[in-house]
N, C-alpha and C positions, 0 to 999 in steps of 0.2 A: 409235169407241172403245166397247168393251163395258164392262159394270159390273165385269168381272174384269180389266181392263187399265188400267194406270196410264200417264198421259202422262209425258214426260221428267221424272224426279223430282229433287227437291232432294237434295243430298249427304246430308242427315241422314236421309232416309227409309230408306235401307238399314240404318241402325243401329236404327230402329224395328222393322224386320223381324228383326234380330238379337235384339232384346229379346223379340219374340214366340217366337222359337226357344228362347231361354233359358227362358221360362216353360213352354212345352210340354215341354221336357226335364225341368224340375223336376217337373211333374205326372207324367210318365212314370216317374220314379224313385220318387216317393212311392208310386205304385200298386204297383210291383213290390217295394218294400222292406218293406211292411207285414208280409208273411209272415215276413221275417227277424226283425223286432222281436218278433213274437208267437210265434216258434218254440218257446221253452220252455213257454209256456202251452198251445199247441196240442199239443205232444208229450205233455204231461201229461194233457190232456183227451181226446185221441184215441188215446193209447197208441202213438205212433210210436216206432220205433227210430231210431237214427242213419241206417241204410240207408234206411228208409222216408221219412224227412225228405229225404234226398238225392234219392230218386226223385221226390218231390213237386216239389222245386225243379227237377229236370231235366225234368219234364213241360212246364214253361214254356219252358225253354231249348231243348228239342228242337223244339217247334213254332216258336219264335222263330227258330231257325236256318233252317228251310225257308221261313218267312215272309219272311226277308230276300231270298231269291232272287225270290220273287213280288213283294215290295214294290218292289224296285229296278226290275224290268222294268215294273211297273204305273205307278210314279211317272214314269218317263221317257215314258210315253204319255198319262196323264191330267193331268199337271201337279201341282204341290204344293198349290195352293189346294184343289182338290177332294179330292186324295188325303189330305192331312192331316186334313181335316174328317171323312172317312169313317173313317179309322184311329182318331181320338180317340173317336168314338162307339162303335166296336167295343170298344176296350180299357176305356173307362169302364164300359160295361155289364158286361163280364167282371169287372172289379175289384169292382163292387158285388155281382155274382153270388156271390162267394166267401162272402158273409154267409149264403147259403142252404145252403151245403155242410154235410152231416151225416156224410158218410163220406169215407174217403180217396179213393175213386174220384171222388166229386163234386168234391173239391179238384183232382184231376188234370184234370178237364174244364174247370173254371173257369180254372185256371192255363194250360192249353193255349190257350184262347180269348184270354186276356190276352196271351200270347206272340205270337199271330197279329196282333193289333191293334198292339202296341207295336213290332213289327218294322219298321214304316214310319217311325218317328221319325228315326232317324239317316240312312238314305238320303235322306229328304225334306229334312232340315235341311242335309245336305252339298250336295245339288243346289241348294237355295235359295241357299246361300252362293256356289256356283259361278256362279249366274246373276246375282247382284247385286253381288259384290265383285271388285275386281281382284286379281291374284295376290298382290301384296305385302300385302294386307289379309286374305287368306283364313284364314291360320293364327290370327291374332288373333280374327277373327270366330268361327272354329270353337272356339277356346279359351273365348270368352265364352259361346256357347250351351252348350258342353260343361260349363261350370261349373254348369249346371242339374242335372247328375247329383249333384254334391256338395250343392247347395242342397236338392235333394229328400231326400238322405240326412241332412241336418241337420234339415229340417222334420219328417220322419217320426218320429224318436225324441222330438221335442218334443210332438207332438200325439197320437200313437198310444197310448203308455202311459196318458195321462190319459183318453182316450176309453175305452180298454179297462177301466181300473180303475173308471171312473165308470159306464159304461153296458153294459159287456161287449164282448168282442172282436169280435162280429159288427158292431157299430156302427162300429168302426174301419174296416172295409172299405167300409161304406156312405158314410161321411162323406168319406173320401179319394177314393173312386171318383167322387163327384159333382163333384170339382174340374175334371175334364176338360170338363164342359159349360160351366163359367164361361169357360174359355179359348176354347172353340169360338165363343162369342159375340164375343169380341175378334177372333179370327182372321177371321171372316166380315165383320166390320165394317171392319177395318183393312187386310187384305192384298189387294193387287192384283198381278197378274202383271207382270213387267218388260216394257217396250216391246220389241218384236222388234228394232227398229233399234238400240237401246242395247245390247241383249245381243249382237248381232252385232258391233257396234263394239268391245265390250270384248274379245272373243276369237273368232277364227274357229272355226267348228264344222264337223263332218262330218255331213251330213244322214242318212247311212245308219245303220240301227239293227239290226244282226244279232242273232240269238238270243244270250242271255247266255253260253251254254256255249262259244261260239266265242272268247270273251275268254280262255279258258284256254290258248289258243295263245300268249299273251304272257308273257314272263318278268316283266314289270312287274306283271301280275295276281298272279302267285305271290309277288312281293315283298310286296304288300299282304296277301295271305292269310297269309304268315308273320308279319307284324307284328300281325295280329289273332288268329291261332290260338294263339300262345304267350302273348300278353299279356292278352287279354280274360278268360280263365278265372280269372286272378288277381284281377281286379276283382270278378268274380262271387263269388269266395270271400270277399272282404272284405264284400260286400254281404249275403250270406246266412249266413255262418258266424262273422263277427267277434263278433256278440252272444253266440253260443253259446260261442265261445272265451273271452270275458271271464267268462261265467258259470261255465264248467267250471274255468278256471284261477284266477280271483280271486273267484268268488262274487258277480258283479255281476248282480243280478236285474232284472226288468222295471221296477221303481220307480226304479232308479238307473242304468240303462244310458244314459240320454240324454246326460249330460255327456261321457263318454269318446268316444261316437260323434260328438257335435257337434265336439269337438276334432279328431278325425280328418278330418272332411269340410270343416271350415273351412280347415284347412291344405291339403287337397286342392284346394279352390277356388282358392287362391293359385297352386298348381302348374298348374292348367288354364290360367289367364290368362297366367301368366308363361311357360309353355312355348310358347304360341301367339305371345306378344309377342316372345320371344327370336328365333325364326327369322325373323319378319317384320322385326325391327330389323336383323338381320344382312343381310337382302336389301336394305334401305334403305341400308346402308353399302357396298353394292356386291358383296356375296357372291352367288354363284350360289344358286339355290333348292336345288340338290343339296347344296352344302357347308353351307348354313344349316340345312336340315332334318336332315341327318345329324349335324351337331355337336350340335344341341339334343337329338336322340334318344339319342345316345351318352351325353351328360351324364346324362340321366334314367335310362338303363339302369344306369350305374355307381352312382348314388345308391341304387338299389333293392337292390343286392347284400346290404347288411347285414340285410335283412328276414329272412334265414335264421336269425338269432339271436333273433328275437322270443319264441319259446317259452321261452328260457332267461333272459329278463329278470327281474331281481330284484324288480320291483314292477309293479303294473298300469300306472302312469303311464310307466314306462320302455318297456313294451311298446306302449302307446298312442303314444308319441313315435316309436318305430321304424316302426310301421304308418302313422302320419300322414305321415312323410316319404316312405314308399313310395307311399302313395295319391296324394300330390301329384305325385310323379315319374311315376306311371302316367298321370295326367291330362295332364301336359305331353307325355308320349309320345303319348297318344291324339290330342291336338290336331294333332300333326304327321302321324301316320299317316293320320288322316282326310283331311288335305290332300293326301296323295300322289295320291289318285285324281284330283283336279282338276289336279295338276301334270303328270300323265302321260297323261291321257285327255281327249277332247273333252267338252263339256258334255252332249251327247246321250247319253253313256255313263256319266256320273258316278254316277248313282243305281244303275245296274246293277252297276258295279264296287264301289261301296260295299256293295251288297247281297251280292255274292260274299264280300267281306271280312267282313261281319257274319255271314254264314253260317258261315264258317270259325271265327270267334271263338266263336260260340254252340255249334258242335259241340264245340269244345275245352272249353267250359263244361260241356256235358252229361257228357262223359267225366270231367272233373276233379271235378265235384260227386258223381257216383256213386262214383268212386274214394275221395273224401274220406270219405263216409259209411262205406264198407266198411273203410277203413283205421282209422278211429276205433273202429268196433265190434271190430276185430281186435286193436288194440294198447292198449286201455284208455284211449282218449281222449288219446293223445299226439299233439300237433300238429306235432312236430319235422320229420318227413319232408315234410309238406305245405308248411311255411314254407321249407324248403330249396328246393323247386321254385319257390316264389314269388321267391326271391332270384336265381336264375340264368336265369329264363325270358327276361328282356328283353335281356340281353347276347347270349344265343343268337339271339334274333330279329333283333337289329341286325346281327349277322354274316351271317345269311342274306339280309337285305335288301340289304346291301352287295354280296354275291355276285351276286344276281339283277338288281339295278338300280344298278350302280355310278355312273351319271351321271343317273339319273331321266330318261332320254331319253323325250321325248313320242312317242306312237304315233298313227297314223291308223287309224280304223276300217276304211277301205277296204283296208288292208294285212293284214287278218285272213286267216288261212289258210282 
């Protein structure tokens, strides 16, 4: 036994791993969301237009997209213990590096490096869940670690405005960027790879590892691409543009933005856990994975449709309620979409497939963010067409998934064309 391999573990150890994944996902979202919280301040100080802000945001997302392809392939080869440690160091240094930026170009560079490091988080977490959890527990475990996205989005508006108003906005990047190194110490002390025998007993695997591009020959891969391409940009919109929407529509400034954002992401946390629990509970009741996942995802998609009316809400709190429900449903959707990779592909390919899906979602995010900035510059800051897209995206994605993977039929890597 090496120091990176755990002997046959107690049942509770995999939930310790899930807690570590939750914490790193929280840190991941704190580091990426600082820019969204500080957006009005940075726009004022650096004289960014809406289009320029959209371009700065998309610099992160563009590199993040291509980073997914590399991260999935890389994690399938080096393993999650070493892979996560490296990724956290890279993104933490990049997050802190934003404090040194004096120009728009410097922000582009720092955000790009942040995107490269952070791209390993979700392929790594999903691969870890696939290695440690049986199929009926994966959606719940995924929902639990994915709740870190909301927790990060809650923590950020609590601490960043205070730091920025007390010490200046640069210190907000320094303090939040340093959190990754605290998590790294826990990860290296606590995480060990699963025993090969236990992993093999949990689920048969295919030892072959073809280049990721060959996975594009499967309809199942395109189903996951659709689920991410159409849904992820909406979450990115909430993350980076919601504080600006509240400021433009209701005059909610940096000193008062925390409470409405906390409400949105607390509700979203409930959706993340509930969405994962729901499909797992249905499987325990005897439903097939296909029926359980599709039912949970359709419910989430339908709940999101009223988001189209958020810009027409009569008050800030009505708008916050509408977006809160949509954010919760998005997280429930994501918990199940993430799990599709381990439902349909062997463990040796899970990170690669998750990377392809993440790439698609991030590319959609780049396009949507750039379009959002230009639409707002052109129409006098009217968010109506943007929220309309938010409302219909998930129902569209569900229909495409059903068309491409009607039964969630598992594939074997050796069957690749």
